[in-house]
N, C-alpha and C positions, 0 to 999 in steps of 0.2 A: 710791433703791432699787436702780437698776441697778448702781451701784458696790458696794452691799452684797451683791448676788447674785454679782458677779464675785469679790469677796473670799471669800465663803463657799465657793464651789466651788473656789477656789484652795487653800483650807485643807484641803479634803476629797479632793483629787485622789488621794491614796495609799490611801484607804479606801473610795472611792465604789463601785468594782466589788465589793469584798468584801461590802459591805452588800447590794447588789442581788442578788448571786448566792449568798448564804448560804454562802460558801466558808470562813468562819472560825467557830470555836465561839462567839465573842462576837456575830457577826452573826446566827447562827441563834438565839441567845438573845434578841437584840434583836427579831427578827422574830416570835418566838413570844410574847414578853411584850407587846409594844406593838402588833403587827399581827395577832394571832390565828393566827400560824403560816402566813400566806399565803406562797406561793412565787413570787417574781417570775420565776424561770426558766420555770415552767409558764405563767404568764400571758403572758409575752413570746412563748413558743412558740405559744400559741393566737392571740395578736394577729397575729403574723407569718404564720401559716398562712392568713390572709385575703388575702395577696398571693401569687399563684402564682410558682413559681420561673422559669417561662417568660414572665413579664411583659416586654413589649417597649416600654412607654411611658416617659413621664417621671415620675419620683418625687421628691417633696420630703420629706426627713426633717428634722423640726424639733421639738425639739432633738435632735441626734444624740448628745449626751453623749460618752461614750468609745467608742461603737460596740461595747460589750461584748456586746450581744444581737444586733446586726444584722450584724456582720462575716461570720459564717458564712452567713447568709441571702444577703447581697450577693455572696458568692463563687459562689453558685449562680445568681444572677440576671444572667447574662452578657450578655443582650440588652437590659437596661434602661439608661436614662440617669438616673443618680441624683445628686441634689444634696443634700448634707448641710450643714445650717446650725446653728450654735450661737452664743449670745452670749458664752460663755466660751472664750477662747483656750486655756486650760489643758485643757479638755475636747476641743477640736478637735485639739490636738497629740497627745493620746493616741489619738483616733480615727484620725488620719492614720497614725500608727505602726502601729496594728492593721491597717488596710486594706492598708498596704504589705507587712506580714508575710504577709497572706493572698493577696497578688498580685492585688488587685482594681484593675483599671485603668479602670473605667467609673464611678468616683465622684469628684465634685468637692466639696471642702470649702470652706465659706464662713463667715466671721464676720459675724454680722448679728443684727438684732432682729426677732423674730416679729411685733412690733407695727408694723413698717414694712418689709415685705418688698420687696426691690428687684427684683421680677419683674413682668412684665406680667400683666394679667388673664387668667385661664384658661390659665396656662402649663403646668400639670401635670395628668397623668391620675390620679395618686394623691398624697394628702398623708398622711404617716405622722407621728404624734406620740406617742412613747412616754415615759411618766414626765415629761411636760412641762407640761401644763395647770395642775397645782397649783403650779407654780413661776412661771409667767408673771406679771409685775408688773401689766400692764394686760390683763386677760382679754378685755374687750370688743374692744379693738383686735386682739388675737390671733385671736379667733374670726372677726372681720371679714376679716382679712388671709388666714387660711388658706382661708376660703371664696372670697375674691376670686381667688386664684391657682389655684384648682381649677376645671377645666372642668366644664361642665354634663354630668351623667352620670358624672363621675369619683367616685372613692372616697376617703372620709376614714376612715382606720384609726387607732385610738388606744387607749391605756390610761393611766390616771392615778388619783390618789387622790380620793375623795369623802368627804363628811362624812355623819353620821347613821346609820352602821352599827355603830359601836363607840365607847363613851364614852372608853375609854383611848386609842384612835387619834385621836379628835377632840381630846382634851386635848393629846396630843403635837403634833399639827399646829398648834394655836393657840398653845400656851404655850411650846413649845420650838423646833420647826422653823421657824415663822414668825419668831420673834424672832432666830434665827440667820441668816435670809435664805435658807434652803434651800427653804422653801415661802412662798407669798404668798396671803393671803386676798383676796377671799371664795372659798369652796369650794362646789361644786355638791353637791346630794344626787342620789341615783339618779333620783328623780322630776323634780326641776328640770332636770337635764341632758337627760332624755328630752324634756321640753317644749321646751327650747331647740333641740335638734337637729331635732325634727320640723317646725320652721318652715322649714328650708332643705334638709332631707335626708329620704330614705326609709331607715329603719333596717332593715338586713339581718341584723345580729347585734348583740345588746345584752345584756350579761351583767355580773354582779358576783360578786366573790369577796372576802369580808371588806369592807374599805374601798377596794377597787380595782374599777374598771369597765374593761371592754374591749369594743370595738365595731367594727363596720364599717357605714358609712352612705354612701348614694349621693346626690350632689347633684342636686336637682330641676332 
């Protein structure tokens, strides 16, 4: 499965940003037809707004992807200590290039697996996961590891796809994106995710837009 994910994201490295940012006519059509017109730009902005620009702690971004949404934010977070992790070297290469162009010097990029994070317990004040959970091949390990490296009282900030909100989105996730290796089942519903999170976190923000959820939760 991991090799399949690596290959799938290597194949899409030239269109990944276009799809997420709706920057092409075909990507806007794709988002309108299959995702009900949701705008990842707006959801990303809302998600990132949960982290203040003057944040001074340690932040883990997993998966960083290409940094298309976070580069501008990190350029303003000059006092933060940021670690960006991704399983795909292709994604990391694009993120590094983007951060260098922005002149961001307080970001470390690391290749790694969210299911086996090479960090000590409670190493981070905030864990950020954008457009990642629906991709993670072993979600139980991923949830465990993200919680493990987050300090008590720290914030989990995330956005990702869920099922149960749109038949056509659900069909796409299961029948197309999962088979290609871009998504990995099982997927949470809005209700099942809330139940999962409330075992370990206090939900401060919890919203959905179409088949996307975005949230901020504080570790108990």
